MILUMFI-856863 format. One line per 4 residues: number of its first residue (from 1); their letters; for each residue x, y, z of C-alpha. Coordinates in steps of 0.5 Angstrom, whole numbers. Each point is the difference from the previous one (the first is absolute). Layout:
<atoms>
NUM	a	X,Y,Z | ...;
</atoms>
This chain:
<atoms>
1	mnkn	-99,123,87 | -3,6,0 | 0,5,-6 | -2,7,5;
5	ktqn	6,0,4 | 5,5,-2 | 5,5,4 | 4,5,-1;
9	lhly	7,-2,0 | 1,5,-6 | 1,4,6 | 4,-2,4;
13	epvk	8,2,0 | 7,-2,4 | 1,4,6 | 5,-1,3;
17	alkg	7,-5,-1 | 3,-4,4 | 7,-1,-1 | 5,-4,5;
21	hkgp	1,-7,-2 | 6,-1,-5 | -1,-5,-4 | -8,-3,-4;
25	iyva	-6,0,4 | -3,-7,0 | -6,2,4 | -5,5,3;
29	kfnk	-5,-1,5 | -5,5,4 | 0,-2,7 | -8,-3,2;
33	dgqy	-2,7,1 | 3,3,-5 | 4,5,3 | 7,-3,-1;
37	vmtg	4,-3,-5 | 6,-5,0 | 4,-2,-6 | 4,-5,-2;
41	sqdr	6,1,-4 | 6,-3,-3 | 5,4,5 | -2,-5,5;
45	sill	-4,4,4 | -7,2,2 | -2,7,1 | -8,3,3;
49	wnpy	-2,6,-1 | -5,5,1 | -1,2,-8 | -5,5,1;
53	kqll	6,4,3 | 5,-3,-4 | 4,-2,7 | 5,-6,1;
57	lksy	-3,-4,7 | 5,-6,1 | 5,-4,-4 | 0,-7,2;
61	tgah	6,-3,-2 | 5,-6,2 | -4,-5,-1 | 0,-2,-8;
65	nyev	7,-2,-3 | -4,1,-7 | -6,4,-4 | -7,1,5;
69	tdia	-5,-3,-6 | -6,2,5 | -3,2,7 | -8,-2,3;
73	isnd	-1,4,6 | -4,-2,5 | -8,2,1 | 1,4,6;
77	narf	7,3,-3 | 5,-2,5 | 3,-6,-3 | 4,-1,-7;
81	ascg	2,-6,-4 | 5,0,-5 | 3,-4,-5 | 5,1,-5;
85	gdkt	6,-4,-4 | 4,-3,5 | -6,-5,1 | 0,2,7;
89	pyyw	-8,4,3 | 0,5,6 | -4,2,5 | 0,7,3;
93	dist	-3,5,5 | -1,6,-4 | 1,6,5 | 5,-4,3;
97	gqqi	4,-1,-7 | 2,-6,4 | -1,-8,-3 | -4,-4,4;
101	rkig	3,-6,-4 | 3,-4,-5 | -4,-4,-4 | 3,-7,-2;
105	ahnt	1,0,-8 | -2,-2,-7 | 6,-3,-4 | -1,6,-6;
109	rinc	-2,7,1 | -6,2,3 | -5,4,-6 | -6,1,5;
113	valy	-3,0,7 | -6,1,5 | -2,0,6 | -7,-3,3;
117	dqsl	-4,2,6 | 9,2,3 | -1,-8,2 | 2,-3,-7;
121	latg	5,2,-6 | 0,-2,-6 | 7,1,-5 | 0,-2,-8;
125	gydc	7,-2,-2 | 3,-1,-7 | 1,-7,2 | -8,-1,-2;
129	eirl	-1,0,7 | -5,2,6 | 2,0,6 | -4,2,7;
133	wdik	2,2,6 | -2,0,8 | 2,8,1 | -3,-1,7;
137	ekkt	6,-6,2 | 6,3,3 | 5,-4,-5 | -3,0,-7;
141	shpv	6,-4,-3 | -5,-6,-3 | -7,2,-5 | -6,-3,3;
145	qkik	-1,-3,-7 | 3,1,-7 | -5,1,-6 | 5,-3,-7;
149	efqd	-8,1,-5 | 4,5,-4 | 4,-2,-6 | 4,7,-2;
153	svtq	1,6,5 | -5,2,5 | 0,8,0 | -6,2,4;
157	iifd	-3,-3,7 | -8,4,2 | -3,-2,6 | -8,1,-1;
161	nyqm	-4,-2,6 | 2,-7,1 | 2,-1,-7 | 7,1,-2;
165	iass	1,2,-8 | 6,-1,-3 | 3,0,-8 | 6,-3,-4;
169	vdgh	4,1,-6 | -3,-7,-2 | -7,4,-1 | -4,-3,5;
173	ikyf	-4,4,5 | -1,-4,7 | -5,1,5 | 2,-4,7;
177	dirn	-6,0,5 | 4,0,7 | -7,-3,5 | 0,-6,-5;
181	glit	6,0,-5 | -4,-1,-6 | 4,3,-5 | -3,2,-7;
185	edyf	4,3,-6 | -1,4,-7 | 5,0,-6 | 0,6,-4;
189	gagi	7,-2,-6 | 4,4,3 | 4,2,5 | -2,4,6;
193	lsfg	4,6,2 | -4,2,5 | -8,1,1 | -5,5,5;
197	vsyd	-7,-1,2 | -5,4,-1 | -3,5,5 | -8,-5,0;
201	nnll	5,-6,1 | -3,-2,-7 | 5,1,-4 | 8,-2,-1;
205	clsc	5,5,-6 | 5,-5,-2 | 6,3,-2 | 4,-5,-5;
209	vdsk	6,-1,-4 | -3,1,-6 | -1,8,1 | -7,-2,2;
213	vriv	-4,2,6 | -6,-5,1 | -6,1,4 | -4,-6,2;
217	erks	-5,-2,5 | 1,-4,6 | -6,-4,0 | 1,-3,-7;
221	gsvl	7,1,-1 | -3,3,-7 | 5,6,-4 | -5,6,-1;
225	qavg	5,4,-4 | 7,0,-1 | 3,7,0 | 7,2,-3;
229	gshi	3,3,-7 | 3,6,4 | 4,-3,5 | 6,-4,1;
233	skqy	0,-6,5 | 5,-5,-2 | 7,-1,4 | -2,4,6;
237	rvqs	-5,-1,6 | -5,5,-2 | -7,2,5 | -7,1,-3;
241	qfsw	-5,3,5 | -7,2,-1 | -2,6,1 | -3,2,7;
245	ndgq	-8,-1,-5 | 2,-6,-3 | -2,3,-7 | 7,1,-1;
249	imtg	8,-3,-1 | 6,3,1 | 6,-3,-1 | 8,1,-1;
253	sedg	4,-1,-5 | 8,-2,-1 | 0,6,-4 | -1,4,6;
257	wmyi	-8,2,-3 | -6,0,5 | -6,-3,-5 | -7,0,3;
261	ydil	-6,-4,-4 | -6,0,-1 | -3,-6,4 | -6,-1,-5;
265	tgkm	3,2,-6 | 7,-2,0 | 1,7,-2 | 7,4,1;
269	eisr	-3,5,4 | 7,4,3 | 7,0,-1 | 6,4,5;
273	klhd	6,-1,-1 | 4,2,7 | 4,-5,1 | 7,-1,-4;
277	kcls	1,-8,2 | -5,-5,1 | -6,1,4 | 0,-6,5;
281	slel	-5,1,5 | -7,5,0 | -3,0,6 | -8,3,2;
285	ssqk	0,3,7 | -6,-1,5 | -3,6,0 | -2,0,-7;
289	nafi	4,7,-1 | 7,-2,-2 | 5,-4,-5 | 7,-3,1;
293	tasy	4,-2,-7 | 7,-3,3 | 6,0,-7 | 6,-3,-1;
297	dnia	3,7,-1 | 1,-1,8 | -7,5,1 | -6,-1,3;
301	llwm	-6,5,-2 | -6,2,4 | -7,2,-5 | -6,4,3;
305	eqn	-5,4,-3 | 0,7,-3 | -5,5,-2;
</atoms>
């Protein structure tokens, strides 16, 4: 970890409030070029925004009968996948707003979804399973693979090159090599609600149920730092992310606050309360000029640097 990495996150302020949902927001994602944001909510809808203009562009409704828990946007920004409490993931065309297809179901609610190379969809559920789906096929009622490697709910999945990384409430991070099928794992002693990957790809930050964020070296599985003492993450999934230069950890909290910790010292450097309820989702733009927070107060906020 670089001792000299600092960032002017104290200069960032919320500049736009995105108000369109009628229920708690569980997920907010920038598209790949950082120009647009998608949000998913308990109100069963997915909304597409131009956050910089505070403009609602499109609403995706009629598919989910329960809350929307996660969204994954394709690398070409043309399609996205969604999942939620109705056990079924959907694959959408962003521009038309039409469903490309309804994917086969899990046995319970689906917590997370991830896309790989516009060909493979991964879903993780409360049923402790990861299911892989071939989205090139016209009919995707059956998964190409079921992965039953976890003892508790699967909370997040990320594809990174040829590796699929997944977390679980059972306290494990597991790495699945797509090319050769090898599985490696690390255990951290506390349930993992979500995780983020550093921009240099060497570290993970694990948001855990003991209200700590563990900073982990991917290669060794060693915990380099555990930050906490301010934020709350016990009942709800709250996201933690690395700052753009990997020098700080940004995390939501069940009390509506955002906290920013120094990655080296573990000291809490910035705390801001702009949401009235749980700050569930936090996402940084690939443009490195803005980030978004979303909350159970039905609002998403766009943050930008203010001189």
